[in-house]
N, C-alpha and C positions, 0 to 999 in steps of 0.2 A: 773039807779043806781044799784050797786051790792047789793045783799042780804047779810045778816050777815053770812049766811052759805058759800057763795062764798069767802067772805073776810077771813074767817077762813082758808079755804083751801089754799089760796095764802100765808098767813102768815106761814102756816106749810111747804109749798114748799121752801120758802126762808130760813127757819131754816135748812132744810136738805141740801140745796145747800151750805150754809155757812159751815156746818160741814164737808162736803166732801172736800171742797177747803182747809181747814186748815190741813187735815190729809194726803194729797198726793201732791207730787211735781207737779208743772205745766208742761204741755207737751211742747215739742219743737222739732224742726227738728234736729235729731241727726247728720246729715251730715253738718249742717251749722256752728257748733261750737259756736253758740250764746246762752248764758245762759238765762234762763227765767228771765223776768223782775222783778219778785217778790222774787228771791232767789240769794244769793251770792254764787258763785262757791266755792266748797271746795278746789280746786287747781287752783291758779291763773295762773300757768305756762301753763297748757293745757286747761283751761276753761271747764273742764268736771266735772260732778257730780260723786262722788265716786261710786255710784251704777248704773251708766249709762252704757249701752252697746253701744259701738261705733264700727264703721267699718273703717279699714285702708286699704290703697292700698297695695296689696300683693307685696312682694319683687320679682323683675324680676330675673329669673334664666338665666344665660348666661355663656358661657365658657370664654368670654373675661374678663380679669381683669380690674378693674378701672385703668385709666391712671396713677394715682399716685402709684399703686402697681406693674405695669409692669416694669421689669428690663430694664435698658438702653441697647440697642443693638448697638455694634460698626459696622457701615456699611462701614468703611474705608477698602479698599483692602490692605492687608498686602503683601508686595513684598520683596523678598530676596535681601539683599544688595549685589551688584556686586563689585568685586575687583576694586580698583582705578587704573586708567591708567594714563600715562603721558599726553595723549590727553584729556584735560579737556572738550573739546567740544563734545567728543564722546557720543553717546546715549547709554542707557543701552543695547539695542539690539546689537549695533556695538561692545560694550565692550565684550559681551558674545561670539561673534564670532571671536574676535581678536586672533592672535597667542599668545599674552601674556596671555590671559585667559586660552587657551588650555595648554600652557606650565605650568602654575601654577597648574592647576587641575591635569594634567598628572604627574607632579613631585610628587604630594601628593599621587596619586593612585599607582605610582611605589613604593614609600617608604612603604606605608601601606599594599598594597594588591598584586600588580603585581609581584614584585621581590620575596617575600616570596612564592607566588604560583608557580612561575617559578622553584625555587629551590626544592620545594616539588614534583612537577611533574617530574622533571629530576631525582631526587633521586629515585622515585618510578619506573621510567623506567629502571634505572640502576639495581635496585634490581630484576626487572622482567627478565632482560637479563641474570642475573647470576644464576637464580634458575635452578634446575634440570628439564628437560622437563617433561611434564605431565605424571605421571606413569599410568594413566587411558587410555592413548591413545591405542585404540584397534588394531592399525596397528603396534605397537611395542611390541614384545613378548620376549624381552631379557633384560638383565641388562643394566645399563647406562654406556656407553663407551664415553670417551671424545676425542676430537682432539685438538691439540695445534696449528693448522694452520688456523687462522682466524683473521679477523679484522672487523671494522664497515662497514656497507653498505655506499656507497657514492653517492651523486647526480650526474646525468649525463646530466641534462638539466638546462637551465636558462630561466625562463619565465618573460617577462617584462610587466609591467602594468603602466597605469597612474592612479593616485589616485582618480580623479574626485571629489576632495575636494579643499578647499580654501587655505590650508597651510599645511606644513609638521607637524606642531604642532597638527593640527586637526587629521591628520592621526595617529600620535603617540598615541593620546588619543583613537582613534578608536580601535587600536590594544592592548590597555592596559586594556580594560574592557571585561569581558567574554560574555556579552549579544550580542555583535556583531558577535561572532563566525567567525572572519576573522583575518588573520595575514599574515605576510611576513617576510622573513629573513632580508631584508634591505629596508631602505627608503632613497631616494636621494632628498634632498631639492632643491628649486630653487636657493639658494645661493651656492650650491655645497657641503653643509655639508651632509655627509653620516652617517646614523644611522644604527647600527646593533641591531636587536630585537630578534634574535634566532640563536642558534648554527646551522651551516650548515648541521650537521648530523641529526638534528631533522626535523620532518615533519610539515611544516607550512600549514595553510589552506588558500591558495591563488588561486588555480586553479579551485576548485569546480568540477562540472560535466564537464568532458572534455575528449578528445581523440586525440592522435597523433600517426598515424600508427596503430600498434596493442596495444598500451598502453592506458589503460582506467582509470588509476589512476595516473595522473601526479603529484599530491602532493607527492607521495611516492618516486619519482625519480628526483625531480627538486628543484631548489632554486628560490624563488619568490622575485622579486625586484619591489618595488613601486616607481614610479617617480612622484614627486610633481607637478601635472599639472591637471587643471580642464577639459581638453579634448577639449577646444575651443581656445587654445592659443599655440604659438610656445614654444618649450622647450628652456630653457636658456643655454647659452654657458657654464656657470659654472657647471651646473648639468650634461650636456653631457660629459664634460671633466672628472668630478668625476666618472660618470658611466663607461666610458671606462677604467679608472684606476681600478675600482672595478671588471669589467669583466675580465681584464687581471689577476688579483689576483686569481679569481675563476677558470679560465681556467688552470692556471698553477698548482694550488693546487689539482684539481680534474681531470685533463686531459679531460675536456669537449670538444667534437668535435666542429668544427666551425659551422656545420649545426644545432647544438642543441641550438642555441640562438634564441629564437622565442618569439612571442607575445601572449598575452592572447586571442586575437581574432583568432589567428591561431588554437588554441587547443579547442576553444569553439565558433565556427562560428555562431551558432544560437543565442547565448546568449550575447556575448561580442563584443565590438568594441574598445578595448584598446590594446596597445597605439594608439592614434588617428593618423589621416592623417598627422599631423605635425611632427611625430617622424622621425628622420634622420636615417632610416635603412641603407641607402647607406654608410653613414659615419661609422657606426658600422661595416658593411661588409668590408670596406676598411681597418679597423683596425683588422680584423680577427674574427669578431663575427657575424655569420650568412652569408648568401650568397646574392649576387646581380648579376646583369647582365651588360654587356657592351652595353650601349644604342647606341653607335656609330657603332657597328658591330654585329647587331642582325641576327643570322642565320634564314633562312626560315624553318618553320616546314615541314615535309614531308606531302604528300597528305593524307596519312592514319593516321595522328596524332590524337590521342584520348585525348582530353583535360581533361576529367574527370579522365581517367586512370593516366594521368600525375599528376593531383592534388593528387590522392591517393598515388602515389609513393612518392611524396614529404612528405606526412604525413597527409594531410587534410582528415577530415571525410566528405565523399561525400554522406552521407545518405540524406541530403538536398542539392542537387547540387547548387541551387541558392545561398544559404548561404555560401557554400564553395567558390564559385566564388567571392562573395563579400569580404570575408575575405582575399583571395589571392590578390585581387585588392587593398584593404586597405593597405596591406603590401608593395606591389611591384609597383602599379600604383599610388595610393594615391589621385590623383585629380579626380578620377571617381570610384565610388564603386557600379555601377549598376550591376545587376545580369546577365548581358550578356557579352560574350567575343567578343571584336572586333578583327579584323585581327592583329592589333598591340598587343593587349593583348595576343593573341595566340603566337605571336613571343616571347614575354617576358616569358610566361609560358614555352615554349619549351626550351629557353635558361637557365632558372632556373632549369628545370627538368633534363637537361643534367649534372648538377653538383651533382645529387644524385645517 
């Protein structure tokens, strides 16, 4: 049995415990969100005591916006509308490369940019030709005297090309934009339609780096004619007839010698191969434009015949002999453009050489 003294101590301890329990809130797990059983939470929405310290999950920091805040992105590929064509089954690519497309876009370029630029350039050229010569020229030490006996320089050669493109309309477009840096005086279409793009007295950019005889700037003394042909097909009857008519006009107007109707490959043997092997050089020669040979009566060349010298006399640049031979054969042999001269090739070369 407990003594009276022990009982007194137990009673005192119970009084103390009772007093502490009524003055402090009961303890609980702050992460559980469960209120103490003997207290009503001050806020029913969050279940937390107003003086209680709680821990919340920190906000995640990220560069990606929540899905609802990200703007919608249009992933559809935007394509330019192509002009309508009569052929409803044509694809967009085919429509883009069609003659109708090139004609429409070229007509617009001509109206907006090409013709105004043409007139501006020609006006500037005319002004430049009428000004007094440069007074700072150190080689001239007298006053300005004029002569009344002069006229414009005139072309003395005609250089023939094939366009290596799909249509005359595409070529007209090519010559209508400045970024191509290429031009010609005339374009002859497959259907025989002849387009003039530059006054004959103006210098077109068709020959490029070239040489014929001692002439190293063929652009300055020639007329360039582009014939609508991709280089792998025969030339049409309509365009050859129109070409011969055009050549007759140019020959009469400028007095161009028969020998001076030549091809781009003749003056640029290393770089060019136009007009192609399908071009009817013999037909042009029979009409008086360029030379040909009598295949039924070929004279034998002498024993000391120098083929390279003969090519040089005709006008070919023989700096690269193989290329000069190939260009000659493309023009006069046509069915063989190897860099070697056969006995027959030498006969042809000799007979052409005799005409110069």
